[in-house]
C-alpha positions as CSV (number, residue, x, y, z in Angstrom):
1,M,-23.0,39.0,-2.6
2,G,-22.9,38.9,1.4
3,T,-22.9,34.9,1.5
4,D,-19.7,33.4,3.4
5,P,-18.2,31.6,0.6
6,Y,-17.4,28.3,3.3
7,V,-20.9,27.9,4.4
8,W,-21.1,24.7,2.2
9,L,-18.3,23.0,4.4
10,D,-20.4,22.9,7.7
11,K,-23.2,20.9,5.5
12,S,-20.7,18.7,4.2
13,L,-19.3,17.7,7.2
14,A,-23.0,17.3,8.9
15,A,-23.5,14.9,5.8
16,L,-20.6,12.9,6.8
17,H,-22.2,11.7,10.1
18,R,-25.4,11.2,9.2
19,A,-23.9,8.8,6.8
20,H,-21.0,7.3,9.1
21,R,-18.3,8.6,7.1
22,Y,-16.8,10.8,9.2
23,R,-13.4,10.7,10.4
24,T,-10.8,11.5,12.9
25,V,-7.2,11.2,13.9
26,A,-6.5,9.4,17.6
27,A,-2.5,10.2,18.5
28,V,-0.8,6.9,18.6
29,Y,1.9,6.9,22.4
30,G,5.5,5.2,22.3
31,M,7.0,3.2,20.1
32,T,5.1,1.4,16.9
33,G,5.0,-2.2,17.3
34,T,1.9,-5.0,18.0
35,V,1.2,-3.1,21.2
36,V,0.5,0.4,21.0
37,Q,-0.9,3.3,23.7
38,R,-4.0,4.8,21.7
39,Q,-6.9,6.7,23.5
40,G,-5.9,6.5,26.9
41,Q,-5.2,2.5,26.5
42,T,-2.9,-0.6,25.7
43,L,-4.4,-2.5,22.5
44,I,-2.8,-5.0,20.2
45,N,-2.8,-3.5,17.3
46,F,-4.0,-5.1,14.1
47,A,-4.1,-1.4,11.9
48,S,-0.2,-1.6,10.8
49,N,1.1,-2.0,7.7
50,D,4.7,-2.9,9.3
51,Y,4.6,-6.3,8.3
52,L,8.0,-7.6,9.5
53,G,7.9,-5.5,12.7
54,L,10.8,-3.3,11.0
55,A,9.8,0.6,11.7
56,S,10.5,-0.3,15.2
57,D,13.8,-1.8,14.9
58,P,16.7,-0.5,16.1
59,R,19.4,-1.1,13.6
60,L,16.7,1.2,11.3
61,A,17.2,4.0,14.2
62,E,21.0,3.8,14.7
63,A,21.2,4.0,10.8
64,A,18.8,7.0,10.9
65,I,20.4,8.6,13.6
66,A,24.1,8.2,12.0
67,A,22.7,10.2,8.5
68,I,21.4,12.3,10.6
69,Q,25.0,13.4,12.2
70,T,26.3,12.9,8.7
71,Y,23.9,14.9,6.3
72,G,21.6,17.0,8.8
73,T,17.9,16.4,9.2
74,G,16.9,17.2,5.7
75,S,17.5,17.0,1.7
76,T,17.1,20.8,1.4
77,G,16.1,20.7,-2.0
78,S,15.4,18.8,-5.3
79,R,17.9,16.0,-5.7
80,L,18.8,17.8,-9.1
81,L,19.6,21.4,-8.1
82,S,20.8,20.8,-4.3
83,G,19.6,17.4,-2.2
84,H,21.0,14.6,-4.0
85,R,22.9,12.9,-0.8
86,E,25.5,9.6,-2.1
87,L,22.7,7.5,0.5
88,H,20.3,8.1,-2.5
89,G,22.2,6.1,-4.8
90,E,23.1,3.7,-2.4
91,L,19.2,2.9,-1.7
92,E,18.6,2.9,-5.5
93,Q,20.9,0.3,-6.1
94,A,19.8,-1.8,-3.5
95,L,16.0,-1.2,-4.6
96,A,16.9,-2.5,-8.2
97,A,19.3,-5.7,-6.6
98,L,15.8,-6.6,-4.5
99,K,13.7,-6.3,-7.3
100,G,15.8,-7.7,-9.8
101,T,15.9,-4.6,-12.1
102,E,18.7,-2.7,-13.9
103,D,18.3,0.7,-11.6
104,A,15.4,2.0,-9.6
105,I,14.6,5.5,-8.7
106,V,13.6,6.9,-4.5
107,F,10.6,9.6,-4.5
108,S,9.6,11.3,-1.0
109,S,6.5,8.8,-0.9
110,G,4.9,6.3,-2.5
111,Y,1.9,9.0,-3.8
112,L,4.6,10.8,-5.7
113,A,6.5,7.9,-6.9
114,N,2.9,6.8,-8.6
115,M,1.7,10.4,-9.7
116,G,5.3,11.0,-10.9
117,A,5.7,8.0,-12.9
118,I,2.7,7.8,-15.0
119,A,2.3,11.5,-15.3
120,A,6.0,10.9,-17.4
121,L,4.9,7.9,-19.0
122,V,1.1,9.0,-20.5
123,G,0.1,12.2,-21.6
124,S,-3.4,13.4,-23.4
125,P,-3.1,11.6,-26.8
126,D,-2.5,8.3,-24.4
127,L,-5.1,5.7,-22.9
128,I,-4.9,4.3,-19.0
129,L,-6.8,1.3,-18.0
130,G,-6.8,0.9,-14.3
131,D,-8.1,-1.9,-12.1
132,E,-10.8,-0.5,-10.5
133,Y,-10.0,-1.3,-7.3
134,N,-6.3,0.7,-7.8
135,H,-5.1,3.0,-4.9
136,S,-5.8,6.6,-5.1
137,S,-2.5,7.7,-6.3
138,L,-2.7,5.6,-9.6
139,K,-6.1,7.1,-10.2
140,S,-4.6,10.5,-9.4
141,G,-1.6,10.1,-11.8
142,G,-3.9,9.6,-14.6
143,K,-6.2,12.4,-13.6
144,V,-2.8,14.5,-13.6
145,S,-1.5,13.2,-16.8
146,G,-4.7,14.1,-18.9
147,A,-4.7,10.7,-21.0
148,N,-8.0,8.7,-21.0
149,A,-8.1,6.7,-18.0
150,L,-10.8,4.1,-17.8
151,D,-11.5,1.2,-15.1
152,Y,-11.7,-2.0,-16.1
153,R,-13.5,-4.7,-13.6
154,H,-11.4,-5.8,-10.4
155,G,-9.5,-8.5,-11.7
156,D,-11.2,-9.2,-14.8
157,V,-8.5,-9.9,-17.2
158,A,-11.6,-10.7,-20.1
159,H,-13.0,-7.0,-19.0
160,L,-9.4,-5.5,-19.6
161,E,-9.1,-7.3,-23.2
162,E,-12.3,-5.7,-24.1
163,L,-11.1,-2.3,-23.5
164,L,-7.7,-3.3,-25.2
165,K,-9.8,-4.4,-28.4
166,L,-12.3,-1.1,-28.3
167,Y,-9.8,1.6,-27.7
168,R,-6.3,0.8,-28.0
169,D,-5.9,2.2,-31.7
170,R,-7.8,5.3,-30.7
171,H,-4.6,6.1,-28.4
172,R,-0.5,6.7,-29.3
173,R,0.3,5.0,-25.6
174,C,-1.4,2.7,-23.5
175,L,-0.4,1.9,-19.8
176,I,-2.1,-0.6,-18.0
177,T,-2.3,0.0,-14.0
178,T,-2.7,-2.2,-11.3
179,D,-2.1,-2.6,-7.2
180,S,-0.1,-6.3,-7.1
181,V,-1.6,-6.4,-3.4
182,F,-4.7,-4.5,-3.5
183,S,-4.8,-2.5,0.3
184,M,-8.3,-2.5,1.3
185,D,-9.0,-6.1,0.5
186,G,-5.7,-8.3,0.5
187,D,-6.0,-10.2,-3.1
188,L,-3.6,-10.6,-5.7
189,C,-3.8,-9.1,-9.8
190,P,-3.6,-11.5,-12.3
191,L,-0.1,-10.0,-13.3
192,A,1.0,-13.0,-15.6
193,A,-2.9,-12.4,-17.7
194,I,-1.9,-8.5,-17.6
195,L,1.3,-8.7,-18.8
196,D,1.0,-11.7,-22.2
197,L,-2.3,-8.7,-22.7
198,A,0.4,-6.4,-22.6
199,E,2.3,-7.7,-25.2
200,N,-0.6,-8.7,-27.1
201,Y,-1.3,-4.9,-28.0
202,H,2.0,-3.3,-27.4
203,A,1.0,-1.9,-23.7
204,M,3.3,-1.0,-20.5
205,V,2.1,-2.1,-17.3
206,L,2.7,-0.3,-14.5
207,V,2.0,-2.8,-11.2
208,D,2.1,-0.9,-7.6
209,E,4.0,-3.1,-5.0
210,A,3.4,-1.3,-2.0
211,H,1.8,-4.0,-0.1
212,G,4.0,-6.7,-1.7
213,T,7.6,-5.6,-0.9
214,G,8.8,-7.2,1.6
215,V,6.3,-9.9,2.0
216,F,6.0,-12.2,-0.9
217,G,8.5,-14.0,-2.4
218,A,11.4,-16.2,-2.0
219,R,13.9,-13.1,-1.3
220,G,11.5,-10.7,0.0
221,S,11.3,-8.8,-3.8
222,G,8.0,-8.5,-4.0
223,A,4.5,-10.0,-5.5
224,V,6.1,-10.0,-9.0
225,E,8.7,-12.2,-7.5
226,H,5.9,-14.3,-6.2
227,L,3.9,-14.4,-9.2
228,G,7.0,-15.2,-11.5
229,C,6.9,-12.2,-13.2
230,T,10.3,-11.4,-12.8
231,G,12.5,-10.0,-15.5
232,R,9.2,-9.2,-17.6
233,P,9.2,-5.8,-19.2
234,L,7.2,-3.5,-16.7
235,V,7.2,-0.4,-14.3
236,T,7.6,-1.5,-11.0
237,V,6.3,1.2,-8.4
238,G,6.5,1.1,-4.6
239,T,6.8,2.7,-1.0
240,L,9.3,2.1,1.8
241,S,6.8,2.8,4.2
242,K,4.9,-0.7,5.0
243,A,7.4,-3.6,5.2
244,V,10.2,-1.2,4.9
245,G,9.4,0.8,8.1
246,S,10.8,4.1,6.5
247,L,9.2,6.4,4.3
248,G,9.6,7.2,0.4
249,G,8.5,5.6,-2.8
250,Y,10.5,4.1,-5.5
251,V,10.4,2.9,-9.5
252,A,12.3,-0.3,-10.4
253,G,12.9,-0.7,-13.9
254,S,15.2,-0.7,-17.0
255,T,18.0,1.8,-17.1
256,V,16.3,3.5,-19.9
257,L,13.3,4.0,-17.7
258,I,15.0,5.1,-14.6
259,D,16.9,7.6,-16.6
260,F,13.8,8.9,-18.6
261,L,12.0,9.4,-15.0
262,R,15.0,11.5,-14.2
263,N,13.9,13.9,-16.8
264,R,10.7,13.7,-17.5
265,S,9.1,12.9,-14.0
266,P,7.2,16.0,-11.8
267,S,7.1,14.7,-8.6
268,W,10.8,14.0,-8.7
269,I,12.3,16.8,-10.2
270,Y,10.3,19.4,-8.2
271,T,9.7,18.3,-5.1
272,T,12.7,17.9,-2.4
273,G,14.6,14.5,-2.0
274,L,14.0,12.3,1.1
275,S,15.5,13.2,4.1
276,P,18.7,11.4,5.1
277,A,17.6,9.5,8.0
278,D,14.6,8.0,5.8
279,T,17.0,6.8,2.9
280,A,19.4,5.1,5.9
281,A,16.8,3.4,7.3
282,A,15.4,2.1,4.6
283,L,18.7,1.2,3.4
284,A,19.3,-0.9,6.6
285,A,16.0,-2.6,6.3
286,V,16.4,-3.5,2.3
287,K,19.2,-5.5,3.9
288,I,17.6,-7.1,6.8
289,I,14.7,-8.3,4.1
290,Q,17.3,-9.8,2.3
291,Q,19.2,-11.6,5.2
292,E,16.8,-12.6,7.8
293,T,14.1,-14.9,6.2
294,W,12.6,-15.9,9.0
295,R,10.5,-12.8,9.6
296,R,8.5,-13.5,6.1
297,E,8.6,-16.9,7.5
298,M,6.5,-16.5,10.2
299,L,4.7,-13.5,9.2
300,W,2.8,-16.5,6.9
301,H,2.3,-19.1,9.2
302,Q,0.7,-16.5,11.7
303,V,-1.4,-15.4,8.8
304,N,-2.3,-18.9,7.9
305,H,-3.3,-20.0,11.0
306,L,-5.4,-16.4,11.9
307,I,-7.2,-17.2,8.7
308,Q,-8.0,-20.7,9.8
309,Q,-9.5,-19.3,12.9
310,I,-11.7,-16.4,11.5
311,D,-12.9,-19.0,8.8
312,Q,-14.3,-21.2,11.7
313,I,-15.9,-18.3,13.8
314,L,-17.6,-17.2,10.3
315,T,-18.9,-20.7,10.4
316,E,-21.0,-19.7,13.6
317,P,-24.3,-18.2,12.9
318,A,-23.6,-14.3,12.4
319,V,-25.3,-11.8,14.5
320,V,-27.7,-9.4,12.2
321,P,-26.0,-6.2,13.3
322,F,-22.9,-7.3,11.7
323,G,-23.0,-10.0,9.3
324,L,-19.2,-10.4,8.8
325,R,-18.0,-12.3,5.9
326,R,-14.2,-12.7,5.1
327,L,-13.2,-11.2,1.7
328,P,-10.9,-13.5,-0.5
329,S,-7.3,-12.8,0.6
330,A,-3.7,-13.8,-0.1
331,S,-1.8,-11.6,1.7
332,P,-1.4,-10.4,5.7
333,I,-4.4,-7.9,4.8
334,I,-7.9,-10.5,6.2
335,C,-10.9,-7.9,5.5
336,L,-14.2,-9.0,7.6
337,E,-17.0,-7.1,5.3
338,G,-19.8,-6.3,7.4
339,A,-23.3,-5.3,7.0
340,S,-23.1,-1.3,7.4
341,A,-20.9,1.3,7.8
342,E,-22.8,1.8,11.3
343,A,-22.5,-1.6,12.0
344,I,-18.6,-1.9,11.7
345,L,-18.0,1.4,13.3
346,T,-19.5,-0.2,15.8
347,A,-17.7,-3.6,16.0
348,S,-14.1,-1.5,15.6
349,Q,-15.1,-0.2,18.9
350,H,-16.2,-3.1,20.9
351,L,-13.3,-4.7,19.7
352,Q,-10.8,-1.4,21.1
353,S,-12.8,-2.0,24.4
354,A,-11.2,-5.5,24.3
355,G,-7.8,-4.2,23.6
356,L,-8.0,-4.7,19.7
357,W,-7.0,-2.1,17.4
358,V,-9.0,-3.1,14.1
359,A,-9.5,-0.2,11.8
360,A,-13.5,0.3,10.0
361,V,-12.8,1.2,6.3
362,R,-15.6,2.9,5.3
363,P,-17.2,4.2,1.4
364,P,-15.7,6.1,-0.1
365,T,-12.5,4.3,0.3
366,V,-13.7,0.8,-0.4
367,P,-17.2,-0.4,-2.2
368,T,-18.9,-1.4,1.3
369,S,-17.7,-1.5,4.8
370,R,-15.3,-3.8,6.2
371,L,-12.8,-4.7,9.6
372,R,-9.3,-4.8,8.1
373,I,-6.7,-6.9,9.9
374,T,-3.4,-6.7,9.2
375,V,-0.8,-9.0,10.3
376,M,2.4,-8.9,11.7
377,A,5.6,-11.1,11.7
378,T,6.0,-10.0,15.4
379,H,3.2,-10.5,17.1
380,K,3.0,-13.0,19.9
381,P,0.6,-16.4,19.8
382,H,-1.3,-14.5,23.0
383,H,-2.2,-11.5,20.1
384,L,-3.6,-13.7,18.0
385,H,-5.2,-15.2,20.3
386,Q,-7.0,-12.5,21.8
387,L,-7.9,-11.1,18.6
388,V,-9.8,-14.6,17.8
389,T,-11.4,-14.1,21.4
390,G,-12.6,-11.1,20.6
391,L,-14.0,-11.7,17.6
392,Q,-15.8,-14.8,18.4
393,T,-17.7,-12.3,21.5
394,L,-18.4,-10.1,18.6
395,N,-19.8,-12.7,16.4
396,Q,-22.1,-13.6,19.9
397,G,-23.1,-10.2,20.0
């Protein structure tokens, strides 16, 4: 009875160290952007989801400061009770216009948006079929909902249909969930085929556009637009913290859907509204995304150029300790799979010594360890050249 009930924590941390899965945070100093100060070094930043370079745009800062001066720093409570501001409504209208939907609702984070939408749409009598590589927030939403949640093989529409044939008739409602852009691989979901199946099996579809919004589509609407699925019945979720350069999340869809979520989504009803500063910054960013199409054009030019350069490097004989292989990607997320967690950590440290910040991503976040490179519209040609040089040096041992 005298045993410390927390003693297991030390053992668990020791196991993480042995498996090279132990994680720590390192402070980043100064303004976020393509070059940052981290661990006493000046590093070119290839570890950011700020794809359009808006997080350091002075127009977002000006909008945030003006909102603080007008409304204060906090929303002070849930929007239903005390925290709703007209800014929230303006942002929701702007997001609906960007997404081509009837309405939208803003949450305090993308994680909360996914959890709240899923928990509201399905419950214990229902079925969720999700891509096995879905983001943690989609999986957590399934657990919170109490629905029977099953995974289909990554991007495998045939397997999804097998599960629909086996389980759909046993459940009241069915929700298919998928990322549009998979954040740790960079590939896209087969959305049109998923929507066709959903129509055949009377299922709802929820797509997470966290890494698609602002990056894909002629208007920057996202991968739904890029994949030709705008206007089809679905639930679109996303975040304001990546290409939008602020904080928060949203759900976009029909008027009926959004009205339902305002009344039934627990992570919207029972949490404090998004702060005025974050709301105003996101609203400014949405306008910039629609107006400054050159950002997307520059981003895709740099992505295509960098992939070409990396593929050329990887045709050279790989060094055994790293064994790098580029995973298929159709986004600004470029992942180089390695031989082991230890090898990827070593590779990331080597690149850091060369002035490059490239994230090492390991299990359980991903099934296999990899370097995750993210490209920004505001990277300069010499930034990309330095990355290519660093990877060449890495591959030469």
